[in-house]
C-alpha positions as CSV (number, residue, x, y, z in Angstrom):
1,M,17.1,11.3,-28.6
2,A,19.7,9.3,-30.4
3,R,21.7,8.9,-27.2
4,M,18.6,7.6,-25.4
5,V,17.9,5.0,-28.1
6,S,21.5,4.0,-28.2
7,R,21.6,3.6,-24.4
8,F,18.3,1.6,-24.5
9,C,19.8,-0.8,-27.1
10,Q,22.9,-1.3,-25.0
11,L,20.9,-2.0,-21.9
12,L,18.8,-4.7,-23.5
13,G,21.5,-7.2,-24.1
14,K,22.3,-10.3,-26.2
15,V,20.2,-11.0,-29.3
16,P,21.5,-9.3,-32.5
17,V,19.1,-6.6,-33.5
18,K,19.6,-3.6,-35.8
19,C,19.7,-0.4,-33.8
20,P,18.3,2.6,-35.6
21,L,21.5,4.6,-35.1
22,P,24.2,4.8,-37.9
23,Q,27.2,4.6,-35.5
24,R,25.9,1.3,-34.0
25,S,24.5,-0.9,-36.6
26,V,24.4,-4.1,-34.6
27,V,23.6,-4.3,-30.9
28,L,23.1,-7.4,-28.7
29,M,19.6,-7.5,-27.3
30,R,17.7,-9.8,-25.0
31,S,14.3,-11.3,-25.9
32,L,11.8,-9.6,-23.6
33,G,9.3,-12.4,-23.6
34,T,11.5,-15.2,-22.2
35,T,14.0,-13.3,-20.0
36,S,13.8,-13.9,-16.3
37,G,15.0,-11.1,-14.1
38,L,13.2,-8.3,-15.9
39,R,10.9,-6.6,-13.4
40,S,7.9,-4.3,-13.7
41,L,8.7,-0.6,-13.3
42,T,5.7,-0.3,-10.9
43,R,5.7,-0.5,-7.1
44,Y,3.7,-3.7,-7.3
45,D,6.7,-5.9,-8.2
46,Q,9.4,-4.7,-5.8
47,S,10.1,-8.2,-4.4
48,G,10.7,-9.9,-7.8
49,G,8.1,-12.5,-7.0
50,S,4.6,-12.7,-5.7
51,T,3.7,-13.3,-2.1
52,D,1.4,-16.2,-1.3
53,W,-1.0,-14.2,0.9
54,K,-3.1,-17.3,1.6
55,K,-0.2,-19.0,3.3
56,K,1.1,-15.8,5.1
57,L,-2.3,-14.6,6.5
58,T,-5.1,-16.2,8.4
59,P,-8.3,-16.7,6.4
60,E,-9.9,-13.7,8.1
61,Q,-6.9,-11.5,7.4
62,Y,-6.9,-12.6,3.8
63,T,-10.6,-11.8,3.4
64,M,-10.2,-8.3,4.8
65,T,-6.9,-7.3,3.2
66,R,-6.8,-9.1,-0.1
67,E,-10.5,-9.4,-0.9
68,R,-11.6,-6.0,0.5
69,G,-13.7,-7.4,3.3
70,T,-15.0,-5.5,6.3
71,E,-15.2,-6.8,9.9
72,E,-18.3,-6.5,11.9
73,P,-18.7,-3.2,13.7
74,F,-17.7,-3.2,17.4
75,S,-15.9,-6.5,17.0
76,G,-12.3,-5.5,16.3
77,L,-9.4,-6.1,18.7
78,Y,-8.2,-2.5,18.5
79,L,-11.5,-0.7,18.7
80,S,-11.1,0.3,22.4
81,H,-7.3,-0.1,22.5
82,T,-5.6,2.8,24.2
83,E,-1.9,1.8,24.5
84,E,0.6,4.2,23.0
85,G,2.5,2.9,19.9
86,M,2.2,2.3,16.2
87,Y,-0.3,0.3,14.1
88,H,1.3,-1.6,11.3
89,C,0.0,-3.3,8.2
90,V,-0.7,-7.0,9.0
91,C,0.5,-8.0,5.5
92,C,3.9,-6.2,5.2
93,D,4.5,-4.7,8.7
94,T,4.6,-1.1,7.3
95,P,3.8,1.6,9.9
96,L,0.4,3.1,9.1
97,F,-1.2,4.9,12.0
98,S,0.1,6.3,15.3
99,S,-1.9,5.9,18.5
100,A,-1.6,9.7,18.9
101,S,-4.1,10.1,16.0
102,K,-6.6,7.5,17.3
103,F,-9.9,8.6,18.6
104,N,-13.3,7.1,19.5
105,S,-15.7,7.8,16.6
106,G,-18.5,5.7,17.9
107,T,-18.8,4.0,14.5
108,G,-17.5,0.5,15.6
109,W,-14.1,0.6,13.9
110,P,-10.8,1.9,15.1
111,S,-10.6,5.5,13.9
112,F,-7.7,7.8,13.2
113,T,-7.5,11.5,12.2
114,E,-4.5,11.0,10.0
115,A,-2.0,8.5,8.7
116,H,1.5,8.2,10.1
117,G,3.8,10.5,8.0
118,T,1.1,13.0,7.2
119,W,2.3,16.6,7.5
120,E,-0.3,19.4,7.4
121,Q,-2.7,17.5,5.1
122,D,0.2,16.3,2.9
123,E,0.0,12.4,2.7
124,S,2.9,12.0,0.2
125,H,5.1,10.6,2.9
126,A,2.4,8.5,4.5
127,N,2.3,4.7,3.9
128,I,-1.3,4.8,2.7
129,L,-3.1,5.5,-0.5
130,R,-6.6,6.7,-1.2
131,R,-8.6,5.0,-3.9
132,P,-12.2,5.6,-5.1
133,D,-14.5,2.8,-4.1
134,N,-17.9,2.4,-5.8
135,S,-18.5,-1.2,-4.8
136,L,-21.3,-0.6,-2.4
137,G,-23.4,1.5,-4.8
138,S,-22.3,4.8,-3.4
139,T,-19.0,6.7,-3.7
140,A,-16.5,6.1,-0.8
141,T,-12.7,6.4,-0.5
142,E,-10.9,3.2,0.2
143,V,-7.6,3.2,2.2
144,I,-4.9,0.8,1.1
145,C,-1.3,0.1,2.2
146,K,1.1,1.9,-0.2
147,Q,3.6,-1.0,0.1
148,C,1.5,-4.1,-0.5
149,D,-2.0,-2.8,-1.6
150,A,-3.7,-4.3,1.4
151,H,-7.3,-3.1,1.9
152,L,-7.3,-1.3,5.3
153,G,-10.7,0.4,5.4
154,H,-12.2,3.7,4.3
155,V,-11.7,7.4,5.0
156,F,-14.5,9.9,5.5
157,D,-14.5,13.7,5.7
158,D,-16.5,13.9,8.9
159,G,-13.7,13.6,11.5
160,P,-12.5,16.0,14.2
161,E,-10.4,19.0,13.6
162,P,-7.7,19.8,12.6
163,S,-7.7,17.2,9.8
164,G,-11.5,16.7,9.4
165,H,-10.8,13.1,8.4
166,R,-12.0,9.9,9.9
167,F,-10.0,6.8,8.9
168,C,-12.2,3.8,9.8
169,I,-9.7,0.9,9.7
170,N,-10.4,-2.8,10.1
171,S,-8.6,-4.1,13.3
172,I,-7.8,-7.4,11.5
173,A,-5.8,-5.4,8.9
174,L,-3.5,-4.1,11.7
175,N,-0.7,-5.2,14.1
176,F,0.2,-3.1,17.0
177,T,3.7,-2.3,18.3
178,P,3.8,-0.5,21.7
179,S,6.1,2.5,22.2
180,A,9.4,1.8,23.9
181,K,9.2,2.5,27.7
182,K,11.7,5.1,28.9
């Protein structure tokens, strides 16, 4: 424990502060409130700054991804899209869903059986997160981008086998990259 406290005191920097260890009575330490360059330890602050989503996205994309909107059913660009390739997050371009997992659910939104990177029901390597959503008065599971927290849509447990999942994703939250032709 003493080594950890000593190391912590060393890492902090330049303002004289008494360290609680006898062998190091004075350590230089930085003020945490006014120092630039200190970053959050969470995934939300990886860039060191915030993205101005209103400038980067169209108003429709902003509403869907940043304000948790939903596009009208049967209106999305990728609803009947059948080309082979990868669907990416419109905000940060992270690969999210493969066309190999896309199916026609008849619900009015592009539907997928699993997220890209899923292995035998394990989504730890996928670029999506599931989050409880009670905003509509009933319990649902929201799907968000793991990299930028963009709202993508919802997932339901009434999809086809083998996964049994139906990811209903807003087309406007996606960009598509076709597979390279051989």
